[in-house]
A tleap script that builds the chain and sets N, CA, C and O, in Angstrom:
source leaprc.protein.ff14SB
mol = sequence {
  NMET PRO VAL ILE VAL THR PRO ALA VAL ARG
  VAL ALA GLU GLU PRO GLN ARG LEU VAL TYR
  THR ARG SER GLN ALA ALA GLN ALA LEU GLY
  VAL SER GLN THR THR PHE THR ARG ARG VAL
  LEU PRO LEU ILE GLU THR VAL GLU MET PRO
  TRP GLY THR VAL TYR VAL PRO VAL ASP GLU
  VAL GLU ARG LEU VAL SER ASP HIE LEU VAL
  PRO ALA PRO GLU PRO PRO ALA PRO ALA PRO
  PRO GLY ARG PRO ARG ALA VAL PRO ASP GLU
  VAL VAL ARG ARG ILE GLN LYS ALA ASP ALA
  SER GLY THR SER LEU GLY GLN ILE ALA ARG
  ASP LEU ASN ALA THR GLY THR PRO THR ALA
  HIE GLY GLY ALA GLN TRP TRP PRO SER THR
  VAL ARG ALA VAL LEU ARG ALA THR HIE ARG
  ALA CALA
}
set mol.1.N position { 84.981 98.921 24.789 }
set mol.1.CA position { 85.570 99.875 25.681 }
set mol.1.C position { 86.786 98.771 26.137 }
set mol.1.O position { 86.699 97.544 26.182 }
set mol.2.N position { 87.754 99.494 26.406 }
set mol.2.CA position { 89.301 99.179 26.878 }
set mol.2.C position { 89.613 98.449 27.894 }
set mol.2.O position { 89.192 98.993 28.914 }
set mol.3.N position { 90.134 97.503 28.104 }
set mol.3.CA position { 90.718 97.315 29.475 }
set mol.3.C position { 91.513 97.339 29.908 }
set mol.3.O position { 92.443 96.695 29.420 }
set mol.4.N position { 91.757 98.245 31.373 }
set mol.4.CA position { 92.530 98.806 31.806 }
set mol.4.C position { 93.457 97.875 32.564 }
set mol.4.O position { 92.883 97.302 33.491 }
set mol.5.N position { 95.126 97.482 32.369 }
set mol.5.CA position { 95.468 96.570 33.175 }
set mol.5.C position { 96.542 97.353 34.398 }
set mol.5.O position { 97.616 97.939 34.268 }
set mol.6.N position { 95.785 97.082 35.466 }
set mol.6.CA position { 96.565 97.656 36.673 }
set mol.6.C position { 97.890 96.917 37.163 }
set mol.6.O position { 97.652 96.132 38.081 }
set mol.7.N position { 99.143 96.970 36.799 }
set mol.7.CA position { 100.389 96.722 37.702 }
set mol.7.C position { 99.780 95.900 38.937 }
set mol.7.O position { 98.601 95.999 39.279 }
set mol.8.N position { 100.612 95.175 39.490 }
set mol.8.CA position { 100.448 94.273 40.732 }
set mol.8.C position { 101.158 94.940 41.270 }
set mol.8.O position { 102.263 95.193 40.788 }
set mol.9.N position { 100.687 95.512 42.615 }
set mol.9.CA position { 101.375 96.158 43.815 }
set mol.9.C position { 101.805 95.214 44.646 }
set mol.9.O position { 101.310 94.115 44.895 }
set mol.10.N position { 102.700 95.690 45.030 }
set mol.10.CA position { 102.983 94.808 46.003 }
set mol.10.C position { 103.635 95.734 47.529 }
set mol.10.O position { 104.262 96.793 47.548 }
set mol.11.N position { 103.254 94.973 48.538 }
set mol.11.CA position { 103.218 95.599 49.884 }
set mol.11.C position { 104.477 95.114 50.875 }
set mol.11.O position { 104.738 94.101 51.525 }
set mol.12.N position { 105.020 96.229 50.660 }
set mol.12.CA position { 106.721 95.846 51.802 }
set mol.12.C position { 106.118 95.661 52.842 }
set mol.12.O position { 105.015 96.086 53.188 }
set mol.13.N position { 107.075 94.803 53.537 }
set mol.13.CA position { 107.008 94.264 55.085 }
set mol.13.C position { 107.519 95.624 55.779 }
set mol.13.O position { 106.675 95.951 56.614 }
set mol.14.N position { 108.526 96.485 55.744 }
set mol.14.CA position { 108.836 97.846 56.131 }
set mol.14.C position { 109.395 98.422 55.179 }
set mol.14.O position { 109.887 97.753 54.271 }
set mol.15.N position { 109.451 100.012 55.177 }
set mol.15.CA position { 109.658 100.685 53.966 }
set mol.15.C position { 111.181 100.500 54.671 }
set mol.15.O position { 111.745 100.329 55.752 }
set mol.16.N position { 111.486 100.722 52.735 }
set mol.16.CA position { 113.099 100.691 52.768 }
set mol.16.C position { 113.730 101.755 51.819 }
set mol.16.O position { 113.263 101.887 50.687 }
set mol.17.N position { 114.623 102.405 52.181 }
set mol.17.CA position { 115.510 103.728 51.915 }
set mol.17.C position { 115.927 103.337 50.514 }
set mol.17.O position { 116.808 102.508 50.283 }
set mol.18.N position { 115.246 103.980 49.607 }
set mol.18.CA position { 116.366 103.627 48.437 }
set mol.18.C position { 117.473 104.520 47.939 }
set mol.18.O position { 118.455 103.977 47.433 }
set mol.19.N position { 117.411 106.021 48.041 }
set mol.19.CA position { 118.865 106.958 47.924 }
set mol.19.C position { 118.354 108.163 48.956 }
set mol.19.O position { 117.303 108.530 49.482 }
set mol.20.N position { 119.311 108.424 48.928 }
set mol.20.CA position { 119.565 109.506 49.766 }
set mol.20.C position { 119.914 110.922 49.351 }
set mol.20.O position { 120.894 110.999 48.610 }
set mol.21.N position { 119.258 112.163 49.705 }
set mol.21.CA position { 119.784 113.452 49.285 }
set mol.21.C position { 121.065 113.276 49.535 }
set mol.21.O position { 121.459 112.135 49.777 }
set mol.22.N position { 122.165 114.607 49.526 }
set mol.22.CA position { 123.004 114.632 49.386 }
set mol.22.C position { 123.498 114.769 51.328 }
set mol.22.O position { 124.434 114.285 51.966 }
set mol.23.N position { 122.536 115.505 51.649 }
set mol.23.CA position { 122.761 116.023 53.323 }
set mol.23.C position { 122.809 114.582 54.008 }
set mol.23.O position { 123.725 114.230 54.750 }
set mol.24.N position { 121.590 113.706 53.631 }
set mol.24.CA position { 121.318 112.474 54.160 }
set mol.24.C position { 122.575 111.568 54.327 }
set mol.24.O position { 123.080 111.135 55.362 }
set mol.25.N position { 123.113 111.322 52.422 }
set mol.25.CA position { 123.994 110.992 52.688 }
set mol.25.C position { 125.627 111.324 53.174 }
set mol.25.O position { 126.639 110.630 53.080 }
set mol.26.N position { 125.497 112.138 53.504 }
set mol.26.CA position { 126.399 113.043 53.877 }
set mol.26.C position { 126.357 112.774 55.981 }
set mol.26.O position { 127.467 112.596 56.481 }
set mol.27.N position { 125.394 112.772 56.750 }
set mol.27.CA position { 124.719 112.571 57.530 }
set mol.27.C position { 124.896 111.043 58.277 }
set mol.27.O position { 125.036 110.761 59.467 }
set mol.28.N position { 124.812 109.980 56.774 }
set mol.28.CA position { 124.885 108.742 57.023 }
set mol.28.C position { 126.322 108.492 57.301 }
set mol.28.O position { 126.690 107.979 58.357 }
set mol.29.N position { 127.444 108.991 55.997 }
set mol.29.CA position { 128.448 109.122 56.673 }
set mol.29.C position { 128.954 109.790 57.489 }
set mol.29.O position { 130.171 109.664 57.354 }
set mol.30.N position { 128.737 110.412 58.239 }
set mol.30.CA position { 129.211 111.030 59.373 }
set mol.30.C position { 130.266 112.065 58.877 }
set mol.30.O position { 131.310 112.167 59.521 }
set mol.31.N position { 130.058 112.856 57.754 }
set mol.31.CA position { 130.536 113.836 57.430 }
set mol.31.C position { 129.993 115.290 56.861 }
set mol.31.O position { 128.794 115.569 56.837 }
set mol.32.N position { 130.584 115.792 56.603 }
set mol.32.CA position { 129.782 117.416 56.585 }
set mol.32.C position { 129.170 116.875 55.409 }
set mol.32.O position { 129.200 115.715 55.000 }
set mol.33.N position { 128.324 118.406 54.677 }
set mol.33.CA position { 127.831 118.218 53.230 }
set mol.33.C position { 129.251 119.171 52.583 }
set mol.33.O position { 129.127 119.006 51.370 }
set mol.34.N position { 129.688 119.482 52.658 }
set mol.34.CA position { 131.061 120.099 52.172 }
set mol.34.C position { 132.122 118.864 51.735 }
set mol.34.O position { 132.743 118.786 50.675 }
set mol.35.N position { 132.140 118.081 52.679 }
set mol.35.CA position { 133.105 117.131 52.332 }
set mol.35.C position { 132.529 116.298 51.662 }
set mol.35.O position { 133.082 116.022 50.598 }
set mol.36.N position { 131.408 115.677 51.946 }
set mol.36.CA position { 130.829 115.287 50.953 }
set mol.36.C position { 130.595 115.476 49.428 }
set mol.36.O position { 130.744 114.797 48.412 }
set mol.37.N position { 130.181 116.655 49.732 }
set mol.37.CA position { 130.113 117.422 48.145 }
set mol.37.C position { 131.339 117.103 47.427 }
set mol.37.O position { 131.063 116.553 46.361 }
set mol.38.N position { 132.682 117.253 47.629 }
set mol.38.CA position { 134.067 117.494 46.938 }
set mol.38.C position { 134.664 116.594 47.267 }
set mol.38.O position { 135.748 116.530 46.688 }
set mol.39.N position { 134.391 115.453 48.279 }
set mol.39.CA position { 135.670 114.307 48.186 }
set mol.39.C position { 134.926 113.019 48.350 }
set mol.39.O position { 135.525 111.946 48.421 }
set mol.40.N position { 133.378 113.138 48.421 }
set mol.40.CA position { 132.749 111.343 48.476 }
set mol.40.C position { 131.957 111.542 47.015 }
set mol.40.O position { 132.325 110.869 46.052 }
set mol.41.N position { 130.893 112.463 46.894 }
set mol.41.CA position { 130.396 112.340 45.567 }
set mol.41.C position { 130.922 112.270 44.716 }
set mol.41.O position { 130.311 111.536 43.939 }
set mol.42.N position { 132.071 112.732 44.185 }
set mol.42.CA position { 132.891 112.454 42.698 }
set mol.42.C position { 132.889 111.094 42.255 }
set mol.42.O position { 132.762 110.761 41.077 }
set mol.43.N position { 133.097 109.961 43.658 }
set mol.43.CA position { 133.532 109.014 43.962 }
set mol.43.C position { 132.301 107.904 43.234 }
set mol.43.O position { 132.607 107.056 42.396 }
set mol.44.N position { 130.862 108.123 43.759 }
set mol.44.CA position { 129.876 107.226 43.100 }
set mol.44.C position { 129.055 107.572 42.371 }
set mol.44.O position { 129.297 108.673 41.877 }
set mol.45.N position { 128.012 107.047 42.014 }
set mol.45.CA position { 127.506 106.935 41.228 }
set mol.45.C position { 125.864 107.819 41.419 }
set mol.45.O position { 125.180 107.172 42.211 }
set mol.46.N position { 125.294 108.777 41.028 }
set mol.46.CA position { 124.418 109.179 41.586 }
set mol.46.C position { 123.533 109.737 40.393 }
set mol.46.O position { 123.968 110.130 39.310 }
set mol.47.N position { 121.528 109.676 41.005 }
set mol.47.CA position { 121.012 110.252 39.846 }
set mol.47.C position { 120.460 111.618 40.405 }
set mol.47.O position { 120.045 112.126 41.448 }
set mol.48.N position { 120.687 111.886 39.178 }
set mol.48.CA position { 120.479 113.724 38.986 }
set mol.48.C position { 119.146 113.645 38.308 }
set mol.48.O position { 118.899 112.843 37.408 }
set mol.49.N position { 118.191 114.637 38.853 }
set mol.49.CA position { 116.792 115.106 38.192 }
set mol.49.C position { 116.830 115.885 37.733 }
set mol.49.O position { 117.837 116.551 37.971 }
set mol.50.N position { 115.894 116.440 36.782 }
set mol.50.CA position { 115.775 117.158 35.796 }
set mol.50.C position { 115.584 118.581 36.648 }
set mol.50.O position { 116.285 119.496 36.217 }
set mol.51.N position { 114.759 118.896 37.766 }
set mol.51.CA position { 115.123 119.688 38.884 }
set mol.51.C position { 116.123 120.516 39.237 }
set mol.51.O position { 116.066 121.738 39.376 }
set mol.52.N position { 117.475 119.452 39.442 }
set mol.52.CA position { 118.652 119.769 39.844 }
set mol.52.C position { 118.745 118.936 41.292 }
set mol.52.O position { 119.626 119.353 42.043 }
set mol.53.N position { 117.928 117.783 41.792 }
set mol.53.CA position { 118.103 117.829 43.197 }
set mol.53.C position { 119.205 116.149 42.666 }
set mol.53.O position { 118.876 115.447 41.709 }
set mol.54.N position { 120.550 115.837 43.629 }
set mol.54.CA position { 120.840 114.839 42.818 }
set mol.54.C position { 120.576 114.261 44.342 }
set mol.54.O position { 120.571 114.830 45.434 }
set mol.55.N position { 120.291 112.454 43.827 }
set mol.55.CA position { 120.354 111.496 44.893 }
set mol.55.C position { 121.258 110.629 44.818 }
set mol.55.O position { 121.642 110.235 43.717 }
set mol.56.N position { 121.965 109.990 46.396 }
set mol.56.CA position { 122.580 109.098 46.052 }
set mol.56.C position { 122.145 107.814 46.803 }
set mol.56.O position { 121.845 107.600 47.978 }
set mol.57.N position { 122.240 106.833 45.406 }
set mol.57.CA position { 121.483 105.524 45.777 }
set mol.57.C position { 122.117 104.744 47.382 }
set mol.57.O position { 123.291 104.715 47.748 }
set mol.58.N position { 121.239 104.331 47.908 }
set mol.58.CA position { 121.759 103.682 49.062 }
set mol.58.C position { 122.922 102.598 48.798 }
set mol.58.O position { 124.041 102.706 49.299 }
set mol.59.N position { 122.634 101.820 48.176 }
set mol.59.CA position { 123.962 101.263 47.989 }
set mol.59.C position { 124.954 101.642 47.502 }
set mol.59.O position { 125.869 100.819 47.493 }
set mol.60.N position { 125.169 102.717 47.022 }
set mol.60.CA position { 126.644 103.340 46.535 }
set mol.60.C position { 127.157 103.897 48.203 }
set mol.60.O position { 128.362 104.054 48.405 }
set mol.61.N position { 126.331 104.118 49.121 }
set mol.61.CA position { 126.717 104.571 50.132 }
set mol.61.C position { 127.568 103.341 51.075 }
set mol.61.O position { 128.631 103.381 51.693 }
set mol.62.N position { 126.747 102.468 50.898 }
set mol.62.CA position { 126.879 101.035 52.030 }
set mol.62.C position { 128.351 100.761 51.076 }
set mol.62.O position { 129.394 100.578 51.702 }
set mol.63.N position { 128.378 100.742 49.434 }
set mol.63.CA position { 129.608 100.093 48.866 }
set mol.63.C position { 130.844 100.977 49.211 }
set mol.63.O position { 131.992 100.580 49.414 }
set mol.64.N position { 130.322 102.410 49.240 }
set mol.64.CA position { 131.750 103.098 49.373 }
set mol.64.C position { 131.977 102.637 51.147 }
set mol.64.O position { 132.939 101.931 51.447 }
set mol.65.N position { 131.266 102.988 51.922 }
set mol.65.CA position { 131.435 102.360 53.250 }
set mol.65.C position { 132.352 100.844 53.687 }
set mol.65.O position { 133.259 100.701 54.507 }
set mol.66.N position { 131.701 99.857 52.786 }
set mol.66.CA position { 132.237 98.818 52.708 }
set mol.66.C position { 133.667 98.726 52.239 }
set mol.66.O position { 134.530 97.982 52.706 }
set mol.67.N position { 133.796 99.595 51.240 }
set mol.67.CA position { 135.352 99.799 50.768 }
set mol.67.C position { 136.414 100.150 51.040 }
set mol.67.O position { 137.514 99.907 50.545 }
set mol.68.N position { 135.984 100.952 52.142 }
set mol.68.CA position { 137.120 101.690 52.998 }
set mol.68.C position { 136.611 101.442 54.507 }
set mol.68.O position { 136.765 102.147 55.504 }
set mol.69.N position { 136.101 100.483 54.382 }
set mol.69.CA position { 136.134 100.417 56.420 }
set mol.69.C position { 137.582 99.460 56.873 }
set mol.69.O position { 138.127 98.516 56.301 }
set mol.70.N position { 137.848 100.065 57.951 }
set mol.70.CA position { 139.149 99.755 58.211 }
set mol.70.C position { 138.695 99.384 59.599 }
set mol.70.O position { 138.113 100.117 60.399 }
set mol.71.N position { 139.109 97.936 59.780 }
set mol.71.CA position { 139.074 97.683 61.292 }
set mol.71.C position { 139.527 98.301 62.192 }
set mol.71.O position { 140.520 99.007 62.020 }
set mol.72.N position { 138.908 98.192 63.390 }
set mol.72.CA position { 139.278 98.741 64.843 }
set mol.72.C position { 140.792 98.345 64.861 }
set mol.72.O position { 141.141 97.306 64.300 }
set mol.73.N position { 141.610 99.073 65.432 }
set mol.73.CA position { 142.999 98.425 65.889 }
set mol.73.C position { 142.892 97.310 67.262 }
set mol.73.O position { 141.905 97.352 67.997 }
set mol.74.N position { 143.862 96.468 67.465 }
set mol.74.CA position { 143.375 95.775 68.699 }
set mol.74.C position { 143.846 96.704 70.039 }
set mol.74.O position { 144.698 97.592 70.000 }
set mol.75.N position { 143.152 96.319 71.120 }
set mol.75.CA position { 143.258 97.169 72.234 }
set mol.75.C position { 144.647 96.737 72.754 }
set mol.75.O position { 144.943 95.545 72.674 }
set mol.76.N position { 145.594 97.699 73.326 }
set mol.76.CA position { 147.061 97.484 74.001 }
set mol.76.C position { 146.972 96.693 75.263 }
set mol.76.O position { 146.141 96.853 76.158 }
set mol.77.N position { 147.930 95.827 75.217 }
set mol.77.CA position { 147.651 94.911 76.309 }
set mol.77.C position { 147.811 95.732 77.642 }
set mol.77.O position { 148.553 96.714 77.654 }
set mol.78.N position { 147.123 95.338 78.761 }
set mol.78.CA position { 147.256 96.433 79.976 }
set mol.78.C position { 148.700 96.442 80.699 }
set mol.78.O position { 149.182 95.325 80.892 }
set mol.79.N position { 149.433 97.531 81.112 }
set mol.79.CA position { 150.387 97.601 81.804 }
set mol.79.C position { 150.565 96.950 82.859 }
set mol.79.O position { 149.521 96.943 83.512 }
set mol.80.N position { 151.562 96.273 83.455 }
set mol.80.CA position { 151.513 95.560 84.593 }
set mol.80.C position { 151.208 96.371 85.945 }
set mol.80.O position { 151.346 97.540 85.585 }
set mol.81.N position { 150.970 96.378 86.898 }
set mol.81.CA position { 150.321 97.112 87.642 }
set mol.81.C position { 151.363 97.991 88.810 }
set mol.81.O position { 151.480 97.161 89.712 }
set mol.82.N position { 151.822 98.707 89.051 }
set mol.82.CA position { 153.046 99.390 89.987 }
set mol.82.C position { 153.737 99.855 89.092 }
set mol.82.O position { 153.651 99.691 87.875 }
set mol.83.N position { 154.795 100.750 89.996 }
set mol.83.CA position { 156.066 101.154 88.879 }
set mol.83.C position { 157.009 100.223 88.801 }
set mol.83.O position { 156.927 99.516 89.806 }
set mol.84.N position { 158.221 99.733 87.802 }
set mol.84.CA position { 158.814 98.529 87.805 }
set mol.84.C position { 159.998 99.117 88.574 }
set mol.84.O position { 160.238 100.303 88.797 }
set mol.85.N position { 160.617 98.134 88.896 }
set mol.85.CA position { 161.922 98.324 90.273 }
set mol.85.C position { 163.029 98.703 88.739 }
set mol.85.O position { 163.218 98.087 87.690 }
set mol.86.N position { 163.537 99.938 89.261 }
set mol.86.CA position { 164.440 100.827 88.471 }
set mol.86.C position { 165.993 100.329 88.532 }
set mol.86.O position { 166.689 100.109 87.541 }
set mol.87.N position { 166.360 100.208 89.778 }
set mol.87.CA position { 167.425 99.637 89.957 }
set mol.87.C position { 167.606 97.966 90.506 }
set mol.87.O position { 167.131 97.403 91.493 }
set mol.88.N position { 168.829 97.287 89.010 }
set mol.88.CA position { 168.601 96.174 89.529 }
set mol.88.C position { 168.766 95.462 90.733 }
set mol.88.O position { 169.265 96.262 91.524 }
set mol.89.N position { 168.619 94.469 91.230 }
set mol.89.CA position { 168.705 93.783 92.437 }
set mol.89.C position { 170.742 94.352 92.938 }
set mol.89.O position { 171.128 95.096 93.840 }
set mol.90.N position { 171.321 93.796 92.170 }
set mol.90.CA position { 172.377 93.507 92.510 }
set mol.90.C position { 173.078 94.942 92.835 }
set mol.90.O position { 173.919 95.159 93.707 }
set mol.91.N position { 172.423 96.014 91.760 }
set mol.91.CA position { 173.430 97.242 92.480 }
set mol.91.C position { 172.719 97.820 93.852 }
set mol.91.O position { 173.211 98.706 94.551 }
set mol.92.N position { 171.543 97.190 94.086 }
set mol.92.CA position { 171.020 97.879 95.711 }
set mol.92.C position { 171.898 96.765 96.258 }
set mol.92.O position { 172.938 97.250 96.703 }
set mol.93.N position { 171.847 95.448 96.381 }
set mol.93.CA position { 172.954 95.067 97.185 }
set mol.93.C position { 174.318 95.581 97.424 }
set mol.93.O position { 175.048 95.621 98.415 }
set mol.94.N position { 174.415 95.928 96.307 }
set mol.94.CA position { 175.945 96.725 96.216 }
set mol.94.C position { 175.833 97.618 97.430 }
set mol.94.O position { 176.231 97.383 98.571 }
set mol.95.N position { 175.166 98.773 96.928 }
set mol.95.CA position { 175.084 99.931 97.630 }
set mol.95.C position { 174.101 99.567 99.304 }
set mol.95.O position { 173.957 100.570 100.004 }
set mol.96.N position { 173.660 98.608 99.710 }
set mol.96.CA position { 173.201 98.250 100.647 }
set mol.96.C position { 174.354 97.947 101.470 }
set mol.96.O position { 174.164 98.268 102.643 }
set mol.97.N position { 175.233 97.549 101.291 }
set mol.97.CA position { 176.569 96.775 101.790 }
set mol.97.C position { 177.190 97.662 101.842 }
set mol.97.O position { 177.293 98.084 102.994 }
set mol.98.N position { 177.940 98.465 100.789 }
set mol.98.CA position { 178.760 99.733 101.068 }
set mol.98.C position { 178.363 100.336 102.424 }
set mol.98.O position { 179.157 100.440 103.358 }
set mol.99.N position { 176.849 100.798 102.475 }
set mol.99.CA position { 176.341 101.547 103.419 }
set mol.99.C position { 176.245 100.977 104.474 }
set mol.99.O position { 176.000 101.791 105.364 }
set mol.100.N position { 176.327 99.814 104.884 }
set mol.100.CA position { 176.470 98.811 106.002 }
set mol.100.C position { 178.023 98.838 106.642 }
set mol.100.O position { 178.265 98.578 107.821 }
set mol.101.N position { 179.056 99.213 105.608 }
set mol.101.CA position { 180.404 99.409 105.802 }
set mol.101.C position { 181.055 100.727 106.401 }
set mol.101.O position { 182.241 100.878 106.697 }
set mol.102.N position { 180.073 101.605 106.510 }
set mol.102.CA position { 180.325 102.785 106.785 }
set mol.102.C position { 180.726 103.941 105.477 }
set mol.102.O position { 181.316 105.009 105.639 }
set mol.103.N position { 180.277 103.440 104.326 }
set mol.103.CA position { 181.097 103.676 103.097 }
set mol.103.C position { 180.283 105.263 103.169 }
set mol.103.O position { 179.186 105.311 103.725 }
set mol.104.N position { 180.778 106.286 102.689 }
set mol.104.CA position { 179.883 107.497 102.794 }
set mol.104.C position { 178.720 107.613 101.607 }
set mol.104.O position { 178.432 106.465 101.270 }
set mol.105.N position { 177.994 108.536 100.896 }
set mol.105.CA position { 177.122 107.947 100.005 }
set mol.105.C position { 177.406 108.653 99.008 }
set mol.105.O position { 176.693 108.666 98.005 }
set mol.106.N position { 178.842 109.573 99.170 }
set mol.106.CA position { 179.390 110.425 97.788 }
set mol.106.C position { 180.462 109.336 97.426 }
set mol.106.O position { 180.798 109.084 96.268 }
set mol.107.N position { 180.877 108.824 98.354 }
set mol.107.CA position { 181.846 107.799 97.990 }
set mol.107.C position { 181.066 106.166 97.338 }
set mol.107.O position { 181.619 105.513 96.453 }
set mol.108.N position { 179.916 105.802 97.898 }
set mol.108.CA position { 179.258 105.109 96.812 }
set mol.108.C position { 178.959 105.700 95.666 }
set mol.108.O position { 179.062 105.194 94.549 }
set mol.109.N position { 178.643 106.612 95.891 }
set mol.109.CA position { 178.334 107.426 93.848 }
set mol.109.C position { 179.631 107.519 93.215 }
set mol.109.O position { 179.790 107.246 92.025 }
set mol.110.N position { 180.671 107.944 94.073 }
set mol.110.CA position { 181.966 107.370 92.893 }
set mol.110.C position { 182.230 106.428 92.356 }
set mol.110.O position { 182.424 106.272 91.151 }
set mol.111.N position { 182.297 105.206 93.721 }
set mol.111.CA position { 182.283 104.291 93.133 }
set mol.111.C position { 181.334 103.596 91.729 }
set mol.111.O position { 181.756 103.052 90.709 }
set mol.112.N position { 180.187 103.826 92.092 }
set mol.112.CA position { 179.388 103.493 90.882 }
set mol.112.C position { 179.771 104.269 89.895 }
set mol.112.O position { 179.614 103.621 88.860 }
set mol.113.N position { 180.223 105.397 89.644 }
set mol.113.CA position { 180.625 105.923 88.472 }
set mol.113.C position { 181.443 105.073 87.770 }
set mol.113.O position { 181.272 104.414 86.744 }
set mol.114.N position { 182.796 105.284 88.876 }
set mol.114.CA position { 183.639 104.952 88.640 }
set mol.114.C position { 184.004 103.154 87.573 }
set mol.114.O position { 184.897 102.727 86.841 }
set mol.115.N position { 182.995 102.773 87.994 }
set mol.115.CA position { 182.611 100.945 87.324 }
set mol.115.C position { 181.448 101.370 86.300 }
set mol.115.O position { 181.011 100.481 85.570 }
set mol.116.N position { 181.086 102.249 86.228 }
set mol.116.CA position { 180.266 102.684 84.731 }
set mol.116.C position { 179.116 101.701 84.959 }
set mol.116.O position { 178.815 100.909 84.067 }
set mol.117.N position { 178.357 101.732 86.317 }
set mol.117.CA position { 177.015 101.636 86.753 }
set mol.117.C position { 175.984 102.253 86.151 }
set mol.117.O position { 175.824 103.464 86.308 }
set mol.118.N position { 175.083 101.452 85.325 }
set mol.118.CA position { 174.021 102.972 84.743 }
set mol.118.C position { 173.223 102.951 85.520 }
set mol.118.O position { 172.850 101.882 86.002 }
set mol.119.N position { 172.629 104.313 85.943 }
set mol.119.CA position { 171.398 104.600 86.659 }
set mol.119.C position { 170.216 103.797 86.641 }
set mol.119.O position { 170.056 102.640 86.253 }
set mol.120.N position { 169.651 104.379 86.988 }
set mol.120.CA position { 168.177 103.775 87.325 }
set mol.120.C position { 167.797 104.316 86.287 }
set mol.120.O position { 167.238 103.284 85.915 }
set mol.121.N position { 167.621 104.914 85.588 }
set mol.121.CA position { 167.194 105.523 84.021 }
set mol.121.C position { 168.354 105.492 82.966 }
set mol.121.O position { 168.611 106.356 82.127 }
set mol.122.N position { 169.047 104.213 83.215 }
set mol.122.CA position { 170.411 104.303 82.428 }
set mol.122.C position { 171.148 105.444 81.707 }
set mol.122.O position { 171.552 105.679 80.568 }
set mol.123.N position { 171.124 106.221 83.277 }
set mol.123.CA position { 172.472 107.597 83.120 }
set mol.123.C position { 174.017 106.671 83.136 }
set mol.123.O position { 174.327 105.497 82.933 }
set mol.124.N position { 174.603 107.696 83.431 }
set mol.124.CA position { 175.707 107.412 83.463 }
set mol.124.C position { 176.281 108.042 85.078 }
set mol.124.O position { 177.254 107.641 85.716 }
set mol.125.N position { 175.476 108.954 85.379 }
set mol.125.CA position { 175.924 109.922 86.417 }
set mol.125.C position { 174.969 109.366 87.782 }
set mol.125.O position { 173.742 109.387 87.889 }
set mol.126.N position { 175.835 108.948 88.609 }
set mol.126.CA position { 175.122 108.796 90.520 }
set mol.126.C position { 175.357 109.749 91.030 }
set mol.126.O position { 176.320 110.439 90.696 }
set mol.127.N position { 174.601 110.039 91.918 }
set mol.127.CA position { 174.668 111.335 92.591 }
set mol.127.C position { 174.632 110.800 94.200 }
set mol.127.O position { 173.855 109.854 94.326 }
set mol.128.N position { 175.186 111.131 95.229 }
set mol.128.CA position { 175.076 110.939 96.737 }
set mol.128.C position { 173.233 111.109 96.947 }
set mol.128.O position { 172.678 110.499 97.861 }
set mol.129.N position { 172.557 111.871 96.126 }
set mol.129.CA position { 170.982 111.984 96.903 }
set mol.129.C position { 170.622 110.617 96.132 }
set mol.129.O position { 170.219 109.568 96.634 }
set mol.130.N position { 170.777 110.796 95.306 }
set mol.130.CA position { 170.150 108.982 94.226 }
set mol.130.C position { 170.412 108.023 95.174 }
set mol.130.O position { 169.397 107.498 95.631 }
set mol.131.N position { 171.876 107.476 95.784 }
set mol.131.CA position { 172.189 106.652 96.395 }
set mol.131.C position { 171.245 106.501 97.970 }
set mol.131.O position { 170.869 105.532 98.629 }
set mol.132.N position { 171.151 107.600 98.087 }
set mol.132.CA position { 170.089 107.884 99.698 }
set mol.132.C position { 168.935 107.569 99.231 }
set mol.132.O position { 168.386 106.906 100.112 }
set mol.133.N position { 167.958 107.714 97.951 }
set mol.133.CA position { 166.917 107.678 97.532 }
set mol.133.C position { 166.857 105.978 97.261 }
set mol.133.O position { 165.774 105.502 97.600 }
set mol.134.N position { 167.585 105.247 96.852 }
set mol.134.CA position { 167.546 104.013 96.413 }
set mol.134.C position { 167.633 103.564 97.816 }
set mol.134.O position { 166.676 102.873 98.167 }
set mol.135.N position { 168.901 103.871 99.062 }
set mol.135.CA position { 168.767 103.431 100.507 }
set mol.135.C position { 167.042 103.145 101.175 }
set mol.135.O position { 166.405 102.266 101.755 }
set mol.136.N position { 166.872 104.448 100.667 }
set mol.136.CA position { 165.358 105.170 101.813 }
set mol.136.C position { 164.577 104.295 100.839 }
set mol.136.O position { 163.447 104.574 101.239 }
set mol.137.N position { 164.381 103.413 99.820 }
set mol.137.CA position { 163.307 102.994 99.295 }
set mol.137.C position { 163.575 101.294 99.731 }
set mol.137.O position { 162.567 100.705 100.123 }
set mol.138.N position { 164.608 100.662 99.687 }
set mol.138.CA position { 164.797 99.258 100.038 }
set mol.138.C position { 164.306 99.137 101.496 }
set mol.138.O position { 163.747 98.154 101.983 }
set mol.139.N position { 164.776 100.955 102.458 }
set mol.139.CA position { 164.071 101.104 104.123 }
set mol.139.C position { 162.596 100.190 104.148 }
set mol.139.O position { 162.206 99.168 104.711 }
set mol.140.N position { 162.131 101.021 103.358 }
set mol.140.CA position { 160.527 101.219 102.865 }
set mol.140.C position { 159.955 99.654 102.578 }
set mol.140.O position { 159.007 99.064 103.097 }
set mol.141.N position { 161.000 99.183 101.452 }
set mol.141.CA position { 160.199 97.769 101.203 }
set mol.141.C position { 160.283 96.866 102.259 }
set mol.141.O position { 159.355 96.098 102.516 }
set mol.142.N position { 161.461 96.902 102.976 }
set mol.142.CA position { 161.660 95.984 103.916 }
set mol.142.C position { 160.573 95.942 105.128 }
set mol.142.O position { 160.692 95.118 106.035 }
savepdb mol mol.pdb
quit
């Protein structure tokens, strides 16, 4: 009577996935099956079975992910609270001094334009309404 040798059977602590189907691999990568088939599958080794099923080894999917892993960008620094003062303090003092001496808003605007004083947002044209807004803002802050 012949002796039958049974190969040793190893019991796994946890089941391990060895291969994915194309749809499982696409799902694991977070792409559509069409994207996986057209763009990813040509880049990795697969196991093709005689009945037509294509299996993707788990280590190939993990290699692909590690090869194309892009670290997350650093979060931007938080902006300082509140809106920054747009008009420099020396311009505000100049407007307040002219207003206190009784100069009209139109004349203050013409004087600022004549000296080439940039506006709050870097423009070149001051208007009486802009001068009034600067005065109101400083009265509210005081």
